[in-house]
C-alpha positions as CSV (number, residue, x, y, z in Angstrom):
1,L,-143.8,-34.1,-65.3
2,D,-144.9,-37.2,-63.6
3,C,-148.6,-38.0,-63.3
4,S,-148.6,-41.1,-61.1
5,P,-151.9,-42.0,-59.5
6,G,-152.9,-40.1,-56.4
7,R,-153.8,-36.5,-55.6
8,G,-151.7,-33.5,-56.6
9,S,-149.1,-35.2,-58.9
10,P,-146.3,-32.9,-60.1
11,R,-148.3,-32.5,-63.4
12,D,-151.5,-31.6,-61.6
13,R,-149.7,-29.1,-59.4
14,F,-148.1,-27.5,-62.5
15,F,-151.5,-27.1,-64.3
16,E,-153.2,-25.8,-61.2
17,S,-150.6,-23.0,-60.7
18,P,-147.9,-23.0,-63.4
19,L,-145.9,-19.9,-62.6
20,P,-145.1,-20.8,-59.0
21,V,-144.2,-24.3,-60.0
22,L,-141.9,-23.0,-62.7
23,R,-140.2,-20.9,-60.0
24,E,-139.8,-24.0,-57.9
25,L,-138.5,-26.1,-60.8
26,F,-136.2,-23.5,-62.3
27,P,-135.0,-21.2,-59.5
28,S,-132.2,-19.6,-61.6
29,A,-134.7,-18.6,-64.4
30,V,-136.2,-15.1,-64.9
31,H,-139.5,-14.9,-63.0
32,A,-142.1,-12.2,-62.5
33,P,-142.8,-11.2,-58.9
34,A,-144.7,-14.0,-57.2
35,S,-148.4,-13.4,-56.4
36,V,-149.6,-17.0,-56.0
37,Q,-148.3,-19.7,-53.7
38,V,-147.0,-23.0,-54.9
39,P,-149.7,-25.7,-54.6
40,S,-149.1,-28.1,-51.7
41,A,-147.3,-31.3,-52.2
42,G,-149.4,-34.2,-53.5
43,M,-150.2,-37.5,-52.1
44,P,-149.6,-40.7,-54.1
45,I,-152.1,-43.5,-54.1
46,N,-149.4,-45.8,-52.6
47,A,-146.5,-44.9,-50.3
48,C,-144.0,-46.7,-52.6
49,M,-144.6,-43.9,-55.2
50,Q,-143.7,-41.0,-52.8
51,H,-140.4,-40.4,-54.6
52,R,-142.3,-39.7,-57.8
53,Y,-144.1,-36.8,-56.1
54,E,-141.0,-35.0,-54.9
55,Q,-140.0,-32.1,-57.0
56,Y,-136.5,-30.6,-57.0
57,G,-135.2,-27.4,-58.6
58,L,-133.1,-27.9,-61.6
59,A,-129.7,-26.1,-62.0
60,S,-130.4,-25.0,-65.6
61,L,-133.2,-24.5,-68.1
62,P,-133.7,-27.1,-70.8
63,D,-132.9,-26.4,-74.4
64,V,-136.4,-27.4,-75.5
65,F,-139.7,-26.8,-73.6
66,V,-142.8,-28.5,-74.8
67,V,-146.1,-27.0,-73.5
68,W,-149.7,-28.1,-73.7
69,G,-151.2,-25.6,-76.2
70,S,-154.2,-24.5,-74.3
71,L,-152.1,-23.6,-71.3
72,L,-150.6,-20.7,-73.2
73,D,-154.2,-19.4,-73.9
74,R,-155.3,-19.9,-70.3
75,E,-152.1,-18.6,-68.6
76,P,-150.5,-15.6,-70.5
77,G,-147.9,-15.4,-67.7
78,V,-146.4,-18.7,-69.1
79,V,-145.9,-17.0,-72.5
80,A,-144.2,-14.1,-70.8
81,W,-142.0,-16.6,-68.8
82,L,-141.0,-18.4,-71.9
83,L,-140.1,-15.1,-73.6
84,A,-138.2,-13.8,-70.6
85,N,-136.1,-16.9,-70.5
86,S,-135.2,-16.7,-74.3
87,F,-137.5,-19.5,-75.5
88,E,-138.9,-19.1,-79.1
89,R,-141.7,-21.0,-80.6
90,E,-140.3,-23.5,-83.0
91,A,-143.4,-25.6,-83.9
92,V,-147.0,-26.4,-83.0
93,V,-148.0,-30.1,-83.2
94,Q,-151.7,-31.0,-83.4
95,D,-152.8,-33.9,-81.3
96,G,-155.9,-35.1,-83.0
97,I,-159.5,-33.8,-83.2
98,W,-160.2,-34.1,-79.4
99,S,-158.3,-35.3,-76.4
100,E,-158.6,-35.4,-72.6
101,G,-156.0,-33.0,-71.3
102,P,-155.2,-31.3,-68.1
103,F,-158.2,-29.0,-68.5
104,G,-160.7,-31.7,-69.4
105,L,-161.9,-32.6,-72.9
106,E,-160.5,-30.3,-75.6
107,T,-161.0,-30.0,-79.3
108,W,-158.1,-29.6,-81.6
109,P,-155.5,-30.0,-78.8
110,S,-151.9,-29.2,-79.6
111,F,-148.4,-29.0,-78.2
112,S,-146.2,-25.9,-78.6
113,I,-142.5,-26.6,-78.9
114,H,-140.2,-23.8,-77.8
115,R,-136.4,-23.8,-78.2
116,R,-134.1,-21.7,-76.1
117,A,-132.1,-19.2,-78.1
118,K,-128.3,-19.5,-77.6
């Protein structure tokens, strides 16, 4: 997801409220009943980047879904969403000792790679 400068980039909106944004991105996927609203659209730092803040639903799910590791700990609903949509964890990749991520400074950050079962 794009994280161009400004407020409320697609990436920021996703990490603020992942399940509603997943519903918006993948309308044909299996979703739990909605209980939280989608965060409002963002505002780029420059009007020429507005197109980078527009988010459209995709027709189908990807074959591979890469997720920031700590998101799965913070949002168990995302794990349930991955399982409901036939994604299986394939690998976990460590990203150093510490890193600045979507939730601030994290130690032992990782990415979780999930492949969609056929």
